[in-house]
C-alpha positions as CSV (number, residue, x, y, z in Angstrom):
1,M,-73.5,-36.2,16.0
2,D,-75.4,-33.9,18.3
3,S,-72.7,-31.5,19.3
4,L,-73.8,-27.6,20.2
5,K,-72.7,-25.3,17.1
6,L,-71.6,-22.2,18.3
7,Q,-71.5,-18.9,16.4
8,L,-68.9,-16.8,16.3
9,P,-69.8,-12.8,17.1
10,K,-69.3,-10.4,14.2
11,I,-66.1,-8.8,14.0
12,S,-66.0,-5.4,12.9
13,N,-63.3,-4.6,9.9
14,E,-61.2,-2.6,12.6
15,D,-61.1,-5.0,15.2
16,R,-59.4,-7.4,12.5
17,T,-56.1,-8.0,12.1
18,P,-53.7,-10.6,10.4
19,L,-53.3,-13.0,13.3
20,V,-57.7,-13.1,13.6
21,D,-57.6,-13.3,9.7
22,V,-55.9,-16.6,10.5
23,L,-57.4,-18.2,13.2
24,L,-60.8,-17.7,11.2
25,E,-59.5,-19.4,8.9
26,L,-58.0,-21.8,11.1
27,L,-61.5,-22.3,12.5
28,A,-62.8,-22.8,9.0
29,W,-60.9,-25.5,8.5
30,Q,-61.4,-26.9,11.2
31,Q,-65.2,-27.3,11.1
32,I,-64.2,-28.8,7.4
33,Q,-62.4,-32.0,9.2
34,I,-64.9,-32.2,11.9
35,D,-67.5,-32.5,9.2
36,K,-65.6,-35.2,7.4
37,L,-64.9,-37.5,9.9
38,E,-68.4,-37.4,11.4
39,Q,-69.3,-38.9,8.2
40,E,-66.3,-41.3,8.3
41,I,-67.4,-42.2,12.0
42,L,-71.2,-42.9,10.8
43,K,-70.3,-44.3,7.1
44,L,-68.5,-47.2,9.5
45,K,-70.8,-47.4,11.7
46,G,-73.4,-48.2,9.3
47,E,-75.0,-46.0,9.7
48,T,-76.6,-43.6,7.0
49,T,-74.6,-40.5,6.1
50,K,-75.5,-37.5,4.5
51,P,-75.7,-37.8,0.5
52,K,-73.7,-36.2,-2.2
53,I,-76.8,-35.1,-4.9
54,K,-75.3,-33.8,-7.9
55,P,-77.0,-31.1,-9.8
56,S,-79.9,-32.5,-12.3
57,K,-79.1,-31.8,-15.8
58,M,-82.3,-32.0,-16.9
59,D,-82.3,-27.8,-17.3
60,E,-79.1,-28.0,-19.2
61,D,-81.4,-31.1,-21.5
62,S,-84.1,-28.9,-21.4
63,A,-82.1,-25.5,-22.8
64,E,-80.4,-27.1,-25.5
65,D,-83.6,-28.6,-26.8
66,G,-85.9,-25.4,-27.1
67,D,-88.8,-26.3,-28.3
68,E,-89.1,-29.9,-28.3
69,N,-91.3,-32.0,-25.9
70,G,-89.6,-35.0,-25.3
71,D,-90.9,-36.9,-28.3
72,D,-86.9,-38.9,-28.7
73,S,-87.9,-40.3,-25.4
74,D,-89.0,-43.3,-27.6
75,K,-86.2,-43.7,-29.2
76,S,-84.3,-44.0,-26.0
77,K,-86.3,-47.4,-25.1
78,K,-85.3,-50.7,-26.5
79,N,-87.4,-51.9,-29.7
80,K,-88.7,-54.9,-28.8
81,G,-90.7,-57.5,-30.5
82,P,-93.8,-58.8,-30.4
83,K,-93.9,-61.5,-27.6
84,R,-94.6,-65.5,-28.9
85,S,-95.1,-68.3,-27.2
86,K,-92.0,-70.1,-26.1
87,T,-93.9,-73.5,-27.2
88,E,-95.1,-72.7,-30.2
89,H,-92.1,-74.4,-32.0
90,L,-91.8,-77.2,-29.6
91,K,-92.4,-80.9,-31.5
92,I,-93.2,-83.7,-28.8
93,D,-92.5,-86.9,-30.2
94,A,-94.4,-89.3,-27.8
95,T,-96.4,-89.0,-24.3
96,I,-95.8,-91.5,-21.5
97,D,-97.7,-92.0,-18.6
98,I,-95.6,-92.5,-14.8
99,Q,-97.5,-94.3,-12.2
100,P,-96.1,-93.9,-8.7
101,D,-94.2,-95.9,-7.0
102,K,-95.9,-96.3,-3.8
103,I,-99.5,-94.9,-2.9
104,P,-99.5,-93.6,0.8
105,E,-103.2,-95.8,2.2
106,G,-106.2,-93.8,2.0
107,S,-105.7,-91.6,-0.4
108,I,-108.1,-90.8,-2.7
109,F,-107.9,-90.0,-6.4
110,K,-109.5,-86.4,-7.1
111,G,-108.3,-86.1,-11.0
112,L,-106.0,-84.2,-13.2
113,S,-105.6,-80.4,-12.0
114,G,-104.4,-79.6,-15.8
115,R,-101.1,-77.8,-14.0
116,G,-98.0,-79.0,-16.0
117,H,-99.9,-80.8,-19.3
118,S,-99.1,-80.4,-22.0
119,K,-102.4,-79.1,-24.4
120,Y,-100.8,-81.1,-27.3
């Protein structure tokens, strides 16, 4: 929302009365409520809102580790085995040639492409 936010003038301690303090607290509370309502309006419209960013925990981890240089990052990764062919142990019992039911007139046979054919 593009509303102008007015700045309150500085109020000296001698001008502050209990009533002025209460009014200042009320203004602060109202501003918080306005901000919450503006965020809710943006959320309902499907527009982006201010993200709530959590503080980084990276500083805490580095303080605990001390002299380690992140060597344990490899341990956190899942240990995967070597890759293998999916058809390595596949046994083919028979090969059947299938002829098409209908060949369109004027078609030309250009040979096999090699795709989709087994190497067995």
